[in-house]
Every structure is written in C-alpha cells, then in structure tokens.
VMD Tcl script that builds the backbone (N, CA, C; Angstrom):
set m [mol new atoms 357]
animate dup $m
set s [atomselect $m all]
$s set {name element resname resid chain x y z} {
  {N N MET 1 A 23.245 -16.459 7.430}
  {CA C MET 1 A 22.658 -15.869 8.104}
  {C C MET 1 A 20.569 -15.876 8.021}
  {N N ARG 2 A 20.604 -15.586 9.550}
  {CA C ARG 2 A 19.308 -15.633 10.365}
  {C C ARG 2 A 18.261 -15.014 9.188}
  {N N LEU 3 A 17.120 -15.835 9.300}
  {CA C LEU 3 A 16.289 -15.264 8.502}
  {C C LEU 3 A 15.179 -14.995 9.668}
  {N N PHE 4 A 14.322 -13.278 9.277}
  {CA C PHE 4 A 12.977 -12.909 9.891}
  {C C PHE 4 A 11.925 -12.831 8.728}
  {N N PHE 5 A 10.704 -13.913 9.157}
  {CA C PHE 5 A 10.451 -13.967 8.108}
  {C C PHE 5 A 8.648 -13.549 8.639}
  {N N PHE 6 A 8.598 -11.839 7.287}
  {CA C PHE 6 A 7.909 -10.847 7.871}
  {C C PHE 6 A 6.365 -11.178 7.010}
  {N N THR 7 A 4.975 -10.736 7.566}
  {CA C THR 7 A 4.184 -11.699 6.990}
  {C C THR 7 A 2.842 -10.989 7.354}
  {N N LEU 8 A 2.447 -10.632 5.323}
  {CA C LEU 8 A 1.419 -9.605 5.698}
  {C C LEU 8 A 0.172 -10.967 5.451}
  {N N ALA 9 A -0.659 -10.671 7.034}
  {CA C ALA 9 A -1.939 -11.256 6.430}
  {C C ALA 9 A -2.569 -10.928 6.272}
  {N N PHE 10 A -4.106 -11.409 5.536}
  {CA C PHE 10 A -4.590 -10.643 4.877}
  {C C PHE 10 A -6.335 -10.888 5.915}
  {N N GLY 11 A -6.382 -10.006 6.894}
  {CA C GLY 11 A -7.171 -10.787 7.414}
  {C C GLY 11 A -8.312 -8.946 8.022}
  {N N SER 12 A -7.052 -8.607 8.716}
  {CA C SER 12 A -8.108 -7.075 9.418}
  {C C SER 12 A -8.760 -6.142 8.471}
  {N N SER 13 A -7.521 -5.094 8.223}
  {CA C SER 13 A -8.606 -4.084 7.483}
  {C C SER 13 A -8.845 -5.063 5.650}
  {N N LEU 14 A -7.906 -5.382 5.624}
  {CA C LEU 14 A -8.080 -6.613 3.971}
  {C C LEU 14 A -9.095 -7.450 3.894}
  {N N ALA 15 A -9.739 -7.965 5.198}
  {CA C ALA 15 A -10.557 -8.740 5.240}
  {C C ALA 15 A -12.057 -8.617 3.724}
  {N N ALA 16 A -11.788 -7.522 3.246}
  {CA C ALA 16 A -13.450 -7.439 1.962}
  {C C ALA 16 A -12.384 -7.964 1.179}
  {N N PHE 17 A -11.250 -8.565 1.169}
  {CA C PHE 17 A -10.351 -8.988 -0.250}
  {C C PHE 17 A -9.547 -9.847 -0.157}
  {N N ALA 18 A -9.817 -10.892 0.849}
  {CA C ALA 18 A -8.857 -11.253 1.438}
  {C C ALA 18 A -9.243 -12.974 0.838}
  {N N GLY 19 A -11.032 -13.485 1.480}
  {CA C GLY 19 A -11.746 -14.084 0.874}
  {C C GLY 19 A -11.577 -15.607 1.841}
  {N N ASN 20 A -9.897 -15.368 2.419}
  {CA C ASN 20 A -9.530 -16.873 3.246}
  {C C ASN 20 A -8.911 -16.223 4.222}
  {N N ALA 21 A -8.842 -16.088 4.970}
  {CA C ALA 21 A -8.358 -15.544 6.237}
  {C C ALA 21 A -7.374 -15.669 7.087}
  {N N GLY 22 A -6.777 -16.716 5.837}
  {CA C GLY 22 A -5.628 -17.307 6.392}
  {C C GLY 22 A -4.435 -17.614 5.153}
  {N N ALA 23 A -5.072 -16.668 4.480}
  {CA C ALA 23 A -3.772 -15.401 3.147}
  {C C ALA 23 A -3.134 -15.311 3.544}
  {N N GLU 24 A -1.400 -14.925 3.521}
  {CA C GLU 24 A -0.731 -14.308 4.023}
  {C C GLU 24 A 0.814 -14.836 2.675}
  {N N ILE 25 A 1.556 -13.522 3.331}
  {CA C ILE 25 A 2.847 -13.616 1.878}
  {C C ILE 25 A 4.182 -13.570 3.381}
  {N N THR 26 A 4.601 -14.139 2.431}
  {CA C THR 26 A 5.956 -13.932 3.602}
  {C C THR 26 A 7.197 -13.546 3.013}
  {N N ILE 27 A 8.046 -12.591 3.524}
  {CA C ILE 27 A 9.388 -12.001 2.821}
  {C C ILE 27 A 10.410 -12.135 4.136}
  {N N PRO 28 A 10.971 -13.547 3.172}
  {CA C PRO 28 A 11.993 -13.498 4.295}
  {C C PRO 28 A 13.022 -12.185 4.551}
  {N N LEU 29 A 13.624 -11.810 5.597}
  {CA C LEU 29 A 14.387 -10.739 5.826}
  {C C LEU 29 A 15.930 -10.860 7.345}
  {N N PRO 30 A 17.077 -9.632 7.165}
  {CA C PRO 30 A 17.577 -9.963 8.203}
  {C C PRO 30 A 17.440 -10.100 9.659}
  {N N LEU 31 A 17.510 -10.691 10.162}
  {CA C LEU 31 A 16.812 -10.905 11.337}
  {C C LEU 31 A 17.156 -9.993 12.519}
  {N N ASP 32 A 17.485 -9.177 12.565}
  {CA C ASP 32 A 17.852 -7.742 13.442}
  {C C ASP 32 A 16.535 -6.525 12.851}
  {N N THR 33 A 16.463 -6.523 11.786}
  {CA C THR 33 A 15.739 -5.950 10.998}
  {C C THR 33 A 14.172 -5.373 11.885}
  {N N ALA 34 A 13.992 -4.244 12.347}
  {CA C ALA 34 A 12.991 -3.966 13.152}
  {C C ALA 34 A 11.790 -3.641 12.007}
  {N N VAL 35 A 10.029 -3.519 12.075}
  {CA C VAL 35 A 9.564 -3.875 10.663}
  {C C VAL 35 A 7.920 -2.597 11.426}
  {N N ASP 36 A 8.045 -1.751 11.183}
  {CA C ASP 36 A 6.914 -0.738 11.399}
  {C C ASP 36 A 6.046 -0.726 10.637}
  {N N ARG 37 A 4.802 -0.517 11.167}
  {CA C ARG 37 A 3.313 0.041 10.349}
  {C C ARG 37 A 2.540 0.680 11.496}
  {N N ASN 38 A 1.923 1.093 10.085}
  {CA C ASN 38 A 0.938 2.497 9.899}
  {C C ASN 38 A 0.119 2.370 9.702}
  {N N LEU 39 A -1.516 2.361 9.802}
  {CA C LEU 39 A -2.488 2.097 9.167}
  {C C LEU 39 A -2.513 4.300 8.702}
  {N N ILE 40 A -3.220 4.011 8.013}
  {CA C ILE 40 A -3.676 5.781 7.343}
  {C C ILE 40 A -4.997 5.776 6.467}
  {N N ASP 41 A -5.846 6.106 6.916}
  {CA C ASP 41 A -6.989 6.449 6.691}
  {C C ASP 41 A -7.389 7.532 5.843}
  {N N TYR 42 A -7.636 7.651 3.850}
  {CA C TYR 42 A -8.232 8.344 2.947}
  {C C TYR 42 A -9.537 9.185 2.574}
  {N N ASP 43 A -10.068 10.538 2.708}
  {CA C ASP 43 A -10.798 10.429 1.937}
  {C C ASP 43 A -11.118 10.716 0.869}
  {N N CYS 44 A -11.272 10.595 -0.128}
  {CA C CYS 44 A -10.640 10.396 -1.432}
  {C C CYS 44 A -12.364 10.470 -1.871}
  {N N GLY 45 A -13.280 11.110 -1.566}
  {CA C GLY 45 A -14.532 12.240 -2.785}
  {C C GLY 45 A -15.413 11.027 -1.944}
  {N N ASP 46 A -15.696 10.653 -3.138}
  {CA C ASP 46 A -17.034 8.746 -2.618}
  {C C ASP 46 A -16.170 8.426 -2.343}
  {N N LEU 47 A -15.088 7.765 -1.593}
  {CA C LEU 47 A -14.817 6.514 -1.117}
  {C C LEU 47 A -13.339 6.872 -0.087}
  {N N SER 48 A -13.152 5.962 0.558}
  {CA C SER 48 A -12.476 5.741 1.450}
  {C C SER 48 A -11.010 4.798 1.179}
  {N N ILE 49 A -9.616 5.010 1.102}
  {CA C ILE 49 A -9.127 4.013 0.842}
  {C C ILE 49 A -7.913 4.445 2.563}
  {N N ASN 50 A -8.036 2.961 2.972}
  {CA C ASN 50 A -7.477 2.577 4.416}
  {C C ASN 50 A -6.118 1.687 3.874}
  {N N VAL 51 A -5.051 2.786 4.270}
  {CA C VAL 51 A -3.716 1.976 3.963}
  {C C VAL 51 A -2.539 1.451 4.770}
  {N N GLU 52 A -2.087 0.634 4.814}
  {CA C GLU 52 A -1.435 -0.164 5.924}
  {C C GLU 52 A 0.251 -0.127 4.915}
  {N N TYR 53 A 1.069 1.401 5.534}
  {CA C TYR 53 A 2.549 1.315 5.780}
  {C C TYR 53 A 3.020 0.510 6.255}
  {N N ILE 54 A 4.073 -0.523 5.592}
  {CA C ILE 54 A 4.899 -1.279 6.550}
  {C C ILE 54 A 6.083 -1.272 5.794}
  {N N ASN 55 A 7.111 -0.478 6.817}
  {CA C ASN 55 A 8.461 -0.569 6.695}
  {C C ASN 55 A 9.333 -1.269 7.252}
  {N N ALA 56 A 10.506 -1.676 6.178}
  {CA C ALA 56 A 11.209 -3.116 7.480}
  {C C ALA 56 A 12.601 -2.985 6.456}
  {N N GLY 57 A 13.240 -2.652 7.202}
  {CA C GLY 57 A 14.812 -2.198 6.257}
  {C C GLY 57 A 14.968 -1.526 4.744}
  {N N PRO 58 A 15.494 -2.233 3.748}
  {CA C PRO 58 A 14.699 -2.238 2.468}
  {C C PRO 58 A 13.864 -2.224 1.847}
  {N N VAL 59 A 12.369 -2.858 3.247}
  {CA C VAL 59 A 11.123 -3.548 2.043}
  {C C VAL 59 A 10.458 -2.047 2.743}
  {N N SER 60 A 9.895 -1.778 1.645}
  {CA C SER 60 A 8.554 -0.647 2.138}
  {C C SER 60 A 7.282 -0.496 1.372}
  {N N LEU 61 A 6.449 -1.353 1.995}
  {CA C LEU 61 A 5.217 -1.037 1.533}
  {C C LEU 61 A 4.024 -0.590 2.080}
  {N N ALA 62 A 2.761 -0.506 0.482}
  {CA C ALA 62 A 1.432 0.367 0.866}
  {C C ALA 62 A 0.467 -1.154 0.738}
  {N N VAL 63 A -0.073 -1.232 1.671}
  {CA C VAL 63 A -1.118 -2.469 0.928}
  {C C VAL 63 A -2.609 -1.409 1.386}
  {N N PHE 64 A -3.333 -1.988 0.287}
  {CA C PHE 64 A -5.340 -1.177 0.217}
  {C C PHE 64 A -5.312 -1.890 -0.843}
  {N N ALA 65 A -7.055 -1.894 -0.856}
  {CA C ALA 65 A -8.021 -2.358 -1.487}
  {C C ALA 65 A -8.608 -1.132 -2.473}
  {N N TYR 66 A -8.423 -1.755 -3.356}
  {CA C TYR 66 A -9.006 -0.375 -4.194}
  {C C TYR 66 A -10.266 -1.273 -5.200}
  {N N GLU 67 A -11.304 -0.300 -5.358}
  {CA C GLU 67 A -12.892 -0.956 -5.266}
  {C C GLU 67 A -12.587 -2.690 -5.343}
  {N N GLY 68 A -11.826 -3.433 -4.757}
  {CA C GLY 68 A -12.234 -4.439 -3.851}
  {C C GLY 68 A -10.916 -5.396 -4.166}
  {N N GLU 69 A -10.621 -4.473 -5.146}
  {CA C GLU 69 A -8.736 -5.159 -4.965}
  {C C GLU 69 A -7.940 -5.051 -4.388}
  {N N PRO 70 A -7.095 -6.018 -4.238}
  {CA C PRO 70 A -6.338 -6.060 -3.217}
  {C C PRO 70 A -4.967 -5.598 -4.072}
  {N N VAL 71 A -4.193 -4.503 -3.234}
  {CA C VAL 71 A -2.674 -3.823 -4.257}
  {C C VAL 71 A -1.687 -3.690 -2.899}
  {N N VAL 72 A -0.802 -4.834 -3.014}
  {CA C VAL 72 A 0.515 -5.107 -2.308}
  {C C VAL 72 A 1.896 -3.561 -3.160}
  {N N ALA 73 A 1.368 -2.500 -3.309}
  {CA C ALA 73 A 2.703 -1.629 -3.789}
  {C C ALA 73 A 4.062 -1.197 -2.860}
  {N N SER 74 A 5.419 -1.260 -3.442}
  {CA C SER 74 A 6.722 -1.292 -2.867}
  {C C SER 74 A 6.923 0.107 -3.610}
  {N N ASN 75 A 7.313 0.920 -2.428}
  {CA C ASN 75 A 7.942 1.774 -2.380}
  {C C ASN 75 A 8.885 2.312 -4.183}
  {N N VAL 76 A 8.943 2.770 -4.568}
  {CA C VAL 76 A 10.134 3.280 -6.128}
  {C C VAL 76 A 9.942 4.465 -5.915}
  {N N LEU 77 A 11.500 5.024 -6.702}
  {CA C LEU 77 A 12.133 5.678 -6.626}
  {C C LEU 77 A 10.814 7.248 -7.109}
  {N N ALA 78 A 11.372 8.636 -7.010}
  {CA C ALA 78 A 10.044 9.960 -6.678}
  {C C ALA 78 A 11.271 10.586 -6.765}
  {N N ALA 79 A 10.572 11.807 -7.238}
  {CA C ALA 79 A 11.435 12.944 -7.263}
  {C C ALA 79 A 11.180 14.065 -5.696}
  {N N SER 80 A 9.651 13.808 -5.313}
  {CA C SER 80 A 9.330 14.521 -3.793}
  {C C SER 80 A 8.217 12.918 -3.991}
  {N N GLY 81 A 7.987 13.323 -2.745}
  {CA C GLY 81 A 6.552 12.209 -1.206}
  {C C GLY 81 A 7.344 10.763 -1.257}
  {N N ALA 82 A 6.311 10.289 -1.670}
  {CA C ALA 82 A 6.620 8.999 -1.585}
  {C C ALA 82 A 6.020 8.297 -3.172}
  {N N ARG 83 A 6.640 7.257 -3.794}
  {CA C ARG 83 A 5.719 6.565 -4.583}
  {C C ARG 83 A 5.540 5.130 -4.448}
  {N N TYR 84 A 4.559 4.293 -5.363}
  {CA C TYR 84 A 4.550 2.733 -4.581}
  {C C TYR 84 A 3.773 1.951 -5.632}
  {N N ALA 85 A 4.552 2.182 -6.470}
  {CA C ALA 85 A 3.318 1.101 -7.420}
  {C C ALA 85 A 3.093 -1.043 -7.405}
  {N N GLY 86 A 2.512 -0.999 -7.813}
  {CA C GLY 86 A 2.077 -2.193 -7.656}
  {C C GLY 86 A 1.065 -2.466 -8.839}
  {N N GLY 87 A 0.778 -3.500 -9.340}
  {CA C GLY 87 A 0.408 -4.255 -10.574}
  {C C GLY 87 A -0.213 -3.296 -11.482}
  {N N ARG 88 A -1.412 -2.729 -11.723}
  {CA C ARG 88 A -1.515 -1.301 -12.686}
  {C C ARG 88 A -1.527 -0.821 -11.426}
  {N N PHE 89 A -1.093 0.207 -10.744}
  {CA C PHE 89 A -1.592 0.890 -9.993}
  {C C PHE 89 A -0.587 1.908 -9.815}
  {N N ILE 90 A -0.602 2.553 -9.530}
  {CA C ILE 90 A 0.787 3.649 -8.510}
  {C C ILE 90 A -0.326 4.982 -6.973}
  {N N TRP 91 A 0.616 5.105 -6.393}
  {CA C TRP 91 A -0.064 4.967 -5.089}
  {C C TRP 91 A 0.981 6.484 -4.556}
  {N N TRP 92 A 0.935 8.122 -4.825}
  {CA C TRP 92 A 1.612 8.543 -4.902}
  {C C TRP 92 A 1.856 9.891 -3.486}
  {N N THR 93 A 1.680 10.075 -2.739}
  {CA C THR 93 A 1.025 10.358 -1.221}
  {C C THR 93 A 2.914 11.490 -1.407}
  {N N LYS 94 A 2.316 13.119 -0.846}
  {CA C LYS 94 A 3.357 14.206 -0.937}
  {C C LYS 94 A 2.626 14.718 0.455}
  {N N GLY 95 A 2.898 15.082 1.751}
  {CA C GLY 95 A 2.455 15.282 2.991}
  {C C GLY 95 A 1.335 14.612 3.168}
  {N N ALA 96 A -0.105 14.953 3.206}
  {CA C ALA 96 A -1.921 14.721 3.599}
  {C C ALA 96 A -2.358 14.196 2.546}
  {N N ASP 97 A -1.620 14.414 1.089}
  {CA C ASP 97 A -2.526 14.478 -0.021}
  {C C ASP 97 A -1.957 12.282 -0.689}
  {N N ALA 98 A -2.479 12.300 -1.134}
  {CA C ALA 98 A -2.272 10.954 -1.664}
  {C C ALA 98 A -3.033 11.022 -2.943}
  {N N THR 99 A -2.859 10.244 -4.254}
  {CA C THR 99 A -3.176 10.597 -5.349}
  {C C THR 99 A -3.080 8.595 -6.357}
  {N N LEU 100 A -3.680 7.959 -6.123}
  {CA C LEU 100 A -4.111 6.760 -6.937}
  {C C LEU 100 A -4.140 7.503 -8.589}
  {N N TYR 101 A -3.366 6.003 -9.519}
  {CA C TYR 101 A -2.953 6.547 -10.905}
  {C C TYR 101 A -2.900 5.044 -11.077}
  {N N ASP 102 A -4.547 4.772 -12.044}
  {CA C ASP 102 A -4.464 3.314 -12.473}
  {C C ASP 102 A -4.183 3.151 -14.354}
  {N N LEU 103 A -2.951 2.553 -14.246}
  {CA C LEU 103 A -2.227 3.057 -15.314}
  {C C LEU 103 A -2.180 2.134 -16.834}
  {N N THR 104 A -3.416 1.756 -16.555}
  {CA C THR 104 A -4.835 1.034 -17.413}
  {C C THR 104 A -5.429 1.789 -18.441}
  {N N LEU 105 A -5.071 2.576 -17.955}
  {CA C LEU 105 A -6.632 4.057 -18.172}
  {C C LEU 105 A -5.259 4.908 -19.794}
  {N N GLY 106 A -3.785 5.297 -19.395}
  {CA C GLY 106 A -2.770 5.490 -20.050}
  {C C GLY 106 A -2.240 6.491 -19.234}
  {N N GLU 107 A -1.085 7.046 -20.008}
  {CA C GLU 107 A -0.155 8.178 -19.835}
  {C C GLU 107 A -0.538 9.241 -18.909}
  {N N ASP 108 A -2.060 9.309 -20.031}
  {CA C ASP 108 A -2.421 11.262 -20.179}
  {C C ASP 108 A -4.240 10.659 -18.920}
  {N N ALA 109 A -4.005 10.000 -18.469}
  {CA C ALA 109 A -6.033 9.642 -17.698}
  {C C ALA 109 A -5.622 10.765 -16.182}
  {N N PRO 110 A -6.508 11.149 -16.123}
  {CA C PRO 110 A -6.116 12.168 -15.003}
  {C C PRO 110 A -6.813 10.917 -14.117}
  {N N PRO 111 A -6.103 11.700 -12.266}
  {CA C PRO 111 A -6.230 10.330 -11.304}
  {C C PRO 111 A -7.538 8.986 -11.287}
  {N N ALA 112 A -7.389 8.567 -10.486}
  {CA C ALA 112 A -8.712 7.849 -10.510}
  {C C ALA 112 A -9.232 8.033 -8.809}
  {N N ALA 113 A -7.962 8.498 -7.875}
  {CA C ALA 113 A -8.980 8.393 -7.332}
  {C C ALA 113 A -7.798 10.273 -6.805}
  {N N GLU 114 A -7.692 11.075 -5.707}
  {CA C GLU 114 A -7.328 12.058 -5.020}
  {C C GLU 114 A -7.804 12.125 -4.016}
  {N N CYS 115 A -6.600 12.217 -2.306}
  {CA C CYS 115 A -7.209 11.736 -1.665}
  {C C CYS 115 A -6.821 12.911 -0.824}
  {N N ARG 116 A -7.716 12.492 0.485}
  {CA C ARG 116 A -6.455 13.573 1.788}
  {C C ARG 116 A -6.872 12.432 2.920}
  {N N GLN 117 A -5.522 13.309 4.077}
  {CA C GLN 117 A -5.194 12.225 5.192}
  {C C GLN 117 A -7.065 12.078 6.130}
  {N N THR 118 A -7.622 11.538 6.513}
  {CA C THR 118 A -8.932 12.466 7.538}
  {C C THR 118 A -8.128 12.313 8.149}
  {N N GLY 119 A -8.515 12.713 10.327}
  {CA C GLY 119 A -7.763 12.434 10.770}
  {C C GLY 119 A -6.623 13.419 11.762}
}
mol reanalyze $m
mol bondsrecalc $m
mol representation Tube
mol addrep $m
C-alpha cells in the first residue's frame, strides 16, 4: 500500500501556540485520498476562534487555539451536527453555530464559549 503523508504544519493561523514554525504532525493516508481544508472564523463574544477543518478520507479534524492552547480535535459520533473531541475539549458545530466545552469543568458546567460563524 502506498501512502500519502498528510501534514499539519503549525505555522500560519496557529503560530500563536506553535512556538516553532517547523512543528508538524504527520498522518499517513492512502495515496488516492483527497485532502480538503477550510478555515472558518467564529465570533465567541469576547474572543474569536479560527478553526481549520481538515477532511481527508476517514480523517476529519478541527484545529484551533483556545486561550493559547493548541487543540487538534477529531470528529466523533454526534446525534446532530459535527462533534470534535481533542484533549480536554469538545467542539460541537451545528449550522453556523459552535459550542466549546471544557471537560475539566464538569459534566454540568456551562460552555467555555458559544460561537457563531462570521462572514
């Protein structure tokens, strides 16, 4: 099986937490896998979150920074919308709305951010 190496380069929109412009994560994929990348900006009241959605075959990621912390979240099962889990965070989108949950705050905690797509 020949592989295509899909690389997340922490440089452009994620430079705030990369520290090193050469930081990378590589995910091997079958050679014929198309990679689709979309950058979407969200207004979350007192902050903005810029999310890069990366879809490549069975791999669907949401990559962003929250309060200077890098988050690489993978799409997981959801009853509705698109739900991504990464580290201590859940990023859940439905239409133009998105909600960020911090799992360390407890099951009944309010969302860390409630957001709406801009533009």
